[in-house]
C-alpha positions as CSV (number, residue, x, y, z in Angstrom):
1,A,42.2,70.8,93.8
2,W,38.6,71.8,93.1
3,I,36.7,73.1,90.1
4,K,33.9,75.6,90.7
5,S,31.2,75.5,88.1
6,P,30.0,79.0,87.1
7,E,26.4,77.7,86.9
8,F,26.5,76.5,90.5
9,P,29.0,78.7,92.3
10,S,28.4,77.3,95.8
11,A,27.2,73.8,95.2
12,G,28.9,72.9,91.9
13,R,32.2,71.8,93.3
14,F,33.6,68.6,91.7
15,S,36.7,66.9,92.8
16,L,39.5,66.3,90.4
17,E,39.8,62.9,92.0
18,P,39.9,60.4,89.2
19,L,36.9,58.2,88.5
20,A,39.2,55.2,88.8
21,Q,39.9,56.1,92.5
22,K,36.2,56.4,93.3
23,L,35.5,53.1,91.6
24,G,38.3,51.5,93.6
25,L,37.0,52.9,96.9
26,F,33.5,51.7,96.2
27,R,34.6,48.2,95.0
28,Q,36.6,47.8,98.2
29,A,33.7,49.1,100.4
30,I,31.3,46.7,98.7
31,R,33.6,43.7,99.2
32,Q,34.3,44.6,102.8
33,R,30.7,45.7,103.6
34,R,31.8,49.2,104.8
35,L,29.6,52.3,105.0
36,V,30.6,55.2,102.6
37,S,30.0,58.8,103.4
38,F,30.4,61.6,100.8
39,C,29.3,65.0,99.7
40,Y,26.7,64.8,97.0
41,Y,25.5,67.5,94.6
42,Y,21.8,67.3,93.6
43,S,19.1,69.7,92.2
44,K,18.5,71.5,95.5
45,G,22.2,71.9,96.4
46,E,24.6,69.6,98.2
47,S,24.5,67.4,101.3
48,Q,26.4,64.9,103.2
49,R,25.2,61.3,102.5
50,T,26.0,58.0,104.1
51,I,25.1,54.7,102.3
52,E,25.6,51.0,102.5
53,P,27.0,50.3,99.0
54,Y,25.9,47.2,97.2
55,R,26.7,47.5,93.4
56,L,28.5,49.6,90.9
57,V,26.3,50.1,87.8
58,F,27.3,51.5,84.4
59,Q,24.2,52.9,82.8
60,W,23.3,55.8,80.6
61,S,27.0,56.2,79.8
62,S,27.9,56.9,83.4
63,W,28.9,55.1,86.6
64,Y,26.5,54.9,89.6
65,V,26.6,53.2,92.9
66,L,23.5,51.4,94.1
67,G,23.3,51.9,97.9
68,Y,21.0,51.9,100.8
69,F,20.6,55.6,101.8
70,L,20.4,55.6,105.6
71,D,18.6,59.0,105.9
72,R,15.8,58.0,103.5
73,Q,15.9,54.3,104.5
74,D,15.6,53.3,100.8
75,F,17.8,52.0,98.0
76,R,19.0,54.8,95.6
77,L,21.4,55.2,92.7
78,F,24.1,57.8,93.2
79,H,25.9,59.2,90.2
80,L,29.7,59.0,90.8
81,N,30.4,62.3,89.0
82,R,28.1,64.1,91.5
83,L,29.9,62.9,94.6
84,W,33.2,63.9,96.1
85,T,35.4,63.2,99.2
86,P,34.1,59.6,99.7
87,E,35.3,58.0,102.9
88,T,34.7,54.5,104.2
89,G,33.4,54.0,107.7
90,G,32.1,51.2,109.9
91,G,30.8,47.9,108.8
92,F,27.2,47.0,108.1
93,V,25.0,43.9,107.9
94,P,23.9,43.5,104.3
95,R,20.2,43.9,103.4
96,E,18.3,42.0,100.8
97,I,18.1,44.1,97.6
98,P,14.5,44.3,96.3
99,S,14.2,42.7,92.9
100,Q,12.9,46.0,91.3
101,E,16.3,47.5,92.2
102,L,18.3,44.9,90.3
């Protein structure tokens, strides 16, 4: 099931998938070093993203995943409430996380 936000009719879809399921999927992907692909809503709309997940972070009263975003070739924080349909993929060789990202 999907909820459409009236403020964002085309891009504001959010899955009813419980946060606990997303956390579980990312925990497993981090442990197994598996890529994760998902749809992500951001200020300019939505896009498909694929990351190498490294850490789950609880900050600013919300859950985020710290991941290496393959398209941008950089570490980014992704808000779990802004992503849906996460799926694990192939494995990856871990990168060193820059100290400023910790």
